[in-house]
TIKOL-511678 format. One record per residue (C-alpha): residue in three letters; x, y, z. Coordinates in steps of 0.25 Angstrom, whole numbers, padded with zeros to 4 digits, always signed. Layout:
N
AlaXYZ;...
END
This chain:
327
Met+0540+0782+0247;Thr+0549+0780+0259;Thr+0562+0772+0256;Leu+0567+0764+0267;Pro+0582+0767+0271;Gln+0593+0758+0266;Ile+0596+0749+0278;Pro+0611+0746+0280;Val+0615+0731+0281;Glu+0618+0732+0296;Ala+0604+0737+0300;Asp+0597+0728+0290;Trp+0589+0717+0297;Asp+0592+0707+0286;Arg+0606+0711+0282;Ala+0612+0715+0295;Pro+0623+0705+0300;Asn+0622+0698+0313;Leu+0627+0705+0325;Leu+0640+0698+0326;Asp+0644+0700+0311;Gly+0639+0714+0311;Ala+0646+0719+0323;Gln+0659+0713+0318;Glu+0658+0717+0304;Met+0651+0730+0303;Thr+0656+0744+0305;Leu+0646+0755+0308;Thr+0648+0769+0314;Ala+0640+0778+0322;Glu+0640+0788+0311;Glu+0634+0777+0302;Cys+0624+0773+0312;Asp+0618+0786+0316;Leu+0604+0790+0319;Gly+0600+0790+0305;Tyr+0605+0777+0302;Trp+0597+0771+0314;Leu+0584+0777+0309;Ser+0586+0771+0295;Ala+0594+0759+0296;Val+0589+0754+0310;Ala+0575+0759+0312;Gln+0571+0758+0298;Gly+0580+0746+0295;Thr+0583+0736+0306;Leu+0571+0739+0313;Arg+0561+0739+0302;Gly+0549+0730+0306;Arg+0556+0727+0319;Ala+0557+0740+0327;Glu+0548+0736+0338;Ala+0549+0721+0340;Gly+0563+0719+0334;His+0558+0708+0326;Asp+0547+0703+0316;Ala+0547+0688+0319;Glu+0537+0680+0327;Thr+0540+0675+0341;Pro+0539+0660+0341;Ala+0528+0654+0351;His+0539+0646+0358;Met+0546+0659+0362;Lys+0533+0663+0370;Glu+0533+0650+0378;Asp+0539+0650+0391;Gly+0552+0642+0392;Pro+0567+0643+0392;Leu+0568+0648+0377;Arg+0558+0660+0380;Gln+0565+0662+0393;Ala+0579+0664+0387;Leu+0573+0674+0377;Val+0566+0682+0388;Leu+0578+0683+0396;Glu+0587+0687+0384;Leu+0577+0698+0379;Gly+0575+0703+0393;Asn+0590+0705+0396;Arg+0593+0710+0382;Ser+0582+0720+0383;Leu+0588+0725+0397;Ala+0601+0726+0390;Glu+0597+0734+0379;Ser+0589+0743+0388;Arg+0602+0745+0396;Ala+0609+0748+0384;Val+0600+0759+0381;Asp+0603+0765+0395;Val+0618+0764+0392;Leu+0618+0769+0378;Ser+0610+0781+0382;His+0623+0786+0388;Tyr+0630+0784+0375;Val+0620+0793+0368;Ile+0623+0804+0379;Gly+0638+0802+0379;Ala+0640+0801+0364;Pro+0651+0811+0359;Gly+0643+0815+0346;Val+0630+0814+0338;Val+0635+0802+0330;Glu+0637+0793+0343;Gln+0625+0799+0349;Glu+0616+0795+0338;Phe+0621+0781+0337;Phe+0619+0778+0352;Thr+0606+0784+0351;Thr+0602+0773+0341;Gln+0609+0763+0349;Val+0600+0767+0361;Val+0588+0765+0352;Asp+0593+0751+0347;Glu+0595+0746+0362;Ala+0582+0751+0366;Arg+0575+0744+0354;His+0582+0731+0358;Ala+0577+0732+0372;Met+0563+0734+0367;Ile+0563+0723+0357;Phe+0569+0713+0367;Arg+0557+0717+0376;Lys+0547+0716+0366;His+0551+0701+0362;Leu+0549+0698+0377;Val+0535+0701+0374;Asp+0535+0693+0362;Leu+0539+0681+0371;Gly+0528+0683+0380;Val+0534+0692+0391;Pro+0522+0701+0395;Glu+0524+0715+0390;Thr+0518+0721+0403;Gly+0530+0722+0413;Leu+0540+0718+0402;Leu+0551+0728+0406;Gly+0549+0723+0421;Phe+0551+0709+0416;Ile+0563+0711+0409;Lys+0569+0720+0420;Glu+0566+0709+0430;Gln+0571+0697+0422;Gly+0584+0705+0418;Ala+0587+0711+0432;Asp+0599+0702+0435;Tyr+0604+0704+0421;Thr+0603+0719+0422;Arg+0610+0720+0435;Arg+0621+0711+0432;Val+0624+0713+0418;Leu+0617+0725+0412;Asn+0619+0735+0423;Pro+0635+0734+0424;Ile+0636+0735+0408;Ala+0627+0747+0408;Glu+0634+0754+0419;Phe+0648+0751+0412;Ala+0644+0756+0399;Thr+0636+0768+0404;Gly+0648+0772+0413;Val+0658+0773+0402;Val+0650+0783+0394;Arg+0643+0791+0405;Asp+0652+0790+0417;Glu+0666+0789+0410;Gly+0662+0797+0398;Asp+0667+0788+0388;Phe+0658+0786+0376;Ile+0667+0778+0367;Gly+0670+0769+0379;Ala+0656+0767+0381;Val+0653+0764+0367;Ala+0665+0753+0367;Val+0659+0747+0380;Phe+0645+0746+0374;Thr+0650+0741+0360;Ile+0661+0732+0364;Val+0657+0726+0378;Ile+0642+0728+0379;Glu+0637+0726+0364;Gly+0649+0718+0361;Val+0646+0707+0371;Leu+0631+0707+0370;Ala+0630+0707+0355;Pro+0634+0693+0353;Ala+0623+0688+0362;Ala+0613+0696+0354;Glu+0618+0689+0342;Leu+0617+0675+0348;Ser+0602+0679+0353;Glu+0598+0681+0338;Arg+0604+0668+0334;Lys+0598+0660+0345;Trp+0584+0665+0343;Thr+0583+0665+0328;Leu+0574+0652+0327;Leu+0569+0652+0341;Asp+0563+0666+0341;Pro+0565+0674+0328;Ala+0559+0686+0335;Ala+0570+0686+0345;Ala+0581+0684+0335;Glu+0576+0696+0326;Ile+0576+0704+0339;Ala+0591+0700+0341;Arg+0594+0703+0326;Gly+0589+0717+0327;Ala+0596+0720+0339;Ser+0609+0714+0333;Ile+0608+0723+0321;Asp+0608+0735+0330;Glu+0620+0729+0338;Ile+0628+0728+0326;Arg+0627+0743+0325;His+0629+0746+0339;Leu+0642+0737+0340;Thr+0648+0743+0327;Val+0645+0757+0329;Gly+0650+0756+0343;Ser+0663+0750+0338;Ser+0665+0761+0328;Ile+0663+0772+0338;Val+0674+0766+0347;Arg+0683+0763+0335;Glu+0682+0778+0330;His+0685+0783+0343;Leu+0697+0775+0346;Ala+0702+0778+0332;Arg+0701+0793+0335;Asn+0706+0791+0350;Pro+0716+0779+0351;Ser+0719+0783+0365;Tyr+0706+0779+0369;Arg+0710+0764+0367;Pro+0714+0761+0382;Arg+0701+0767+0387;Leu+0693+0758+0377;Ile+0700+0746+0381;Glu+0698+0748+0395;Leu+0683+0750+0393;Ile+0682+0737+0385;Arg+0690+0730+0396;Arg+0680+0735+0407;Gly+0668+0732+0398;Arg+0673+0717+0396;Arg+0677+0716+0411;Leu+0663+0720+0415;Trp+0656+0711+0405;Asp+0664+0699+0410;Glu+0659+0702+0424;Leu+0644+0702+0420;Pro+0636+0689+0421;Ser+0631+0690+0407;Glu+0634+0676+0404;Glu+0625+0672+0415;Phe+0613+0679+0409;Val+0615+0674+0395;Leu+0617+0660+0399;Glu+0604+0660+0407;Arg+0596+0663+0394;Glu+0605+0654+0386;Glu+0601+0642+0395;Leu+0587+0645+0393;Phe+0588+0646+0378;Gln+0596+0633+0378;Gln+0584+0626+0385;Gly+0574+0633+0376;Met+0581+0631+0363;Phe+0580+0615+0363;Ala+0565+0616+0363;His+0567+0621+0349;Ala+0577+0612+0345;Glu+0570+0608+0331;Leu+0569+0623+0328;Leu+0584+0625+0331;Arg+0589+0612+0326;Tyr+0598+0618+0315;Tyr+0599+0632+0319;Glu+0614+0637+0321;Val+0616+0648+0331;Phe+0628+0651+0323;Pro+0634+0643+0311;Gly+0638+0629+0315;Cys+0631+0629+0329;Arg+0617+0625+0331;Leu+0610+0633+0342;Leu+0605+0620+0348;Glu+0619+0616+0350;Thr+0623+0628+0358;Thr+0623+0630+0374;Pro+0621+0642+0382;Lys+0635+0644+0385;Gln+0639+0642+0370;Arg+0630+0652+0366;Tyr+0635+0662+0376;Asp+0649+0659+0372;Leu+0646+0661+0358;Ala+0641+0675+0361;Glu+0654+0678+0368;Arg+0662+0673+0356;Trp+0654+0683+0347;Thr+0658+0694+0357;Asp+0672+0691+0355;Asp+0671+0690+0340;Met+0664+0704+0340;Ala+0675+0709+0348;Glu+0686+0704+0339;Val+0680+0713+0328;Arg+0674+0725+0335;Leu+0686+0728+0344;Pro+0697+0729+0333;Tyr+0687+0737+0325;Met+0686+0747+0336;Gly+0701+0748+0338;Val+0703+0740+0350;Pro+0707+0726+0346;Glu+0714+0723+0359;Ala+0700+0724+0366;Val+0696+0711+0359;Asp+0704+0703+0370;Ile+0696+0711+0381;Ile+0683+0706+0375;Arg+0688+0692+0372;Asn+0695+0689+0384;His+0684+0688+0394;Pro+0678+0677+0402;Arg+0670+0667+0396;
END
């Protein structure tokens, strides 16, 4: 009789913390999260029963009806799928540039994680009624502006640091602090928004968030360990964080987020009875929030994560770089 592996808390679907708590409170290293860990804890733990679809919930009929609520999720899933596919491209350079087997194995698993995220976002579009034939073309066309104005500049920056500047640690910091650190809170908000309206979408976000906890915490530990061994690297690290934050501030990401939040706002009121008592976070009902408030909430969560992760890495002075950005 085959015995299933013991699944660690952070990879267990039912016991893992939410993304914000996990990213701020947990500590994981690349040595701990090696290929063997991924094959047992993730493939046989987190993904058990959800490997292909990313969920085991039903998609409500109202999510298949054309209207602003469905449009909001179609936009979100399409753009997130494009972002994850681009992450696969970028992180492939991290696998090539890894200084050792430990780092190579971890980033190989992250490449698989991001590719899986892109896949499950695409598959849920089909659940929502988007034709499977021509799906990739639909996603590409819908997200062409987002790709050109947001994804391309981010990908070029992160890839350039590892491939052209030959700075693996700097690239890890850029991906962990700037890219994942800024995008993660929006992913957390997505899970909370769709919990009642589309349980399948919420489960998809939940599974991706469990992976992101691992990506954020291991990336942080890689930077922390390097800086502890090489304190003279600090000025270079601060420079990269500053460059990354400056780039992010120049991107029109708010424009794209608010576009779908406005659609969500219109659609959620058609389900006011379902959402009547639902709190998107303690003390705040989802129905009482506005698109801008939800966007600002995700921004505040970014700051909260920075206040914990950056001192852990050994660069507490970088907190102000992340926090002092235009709203």
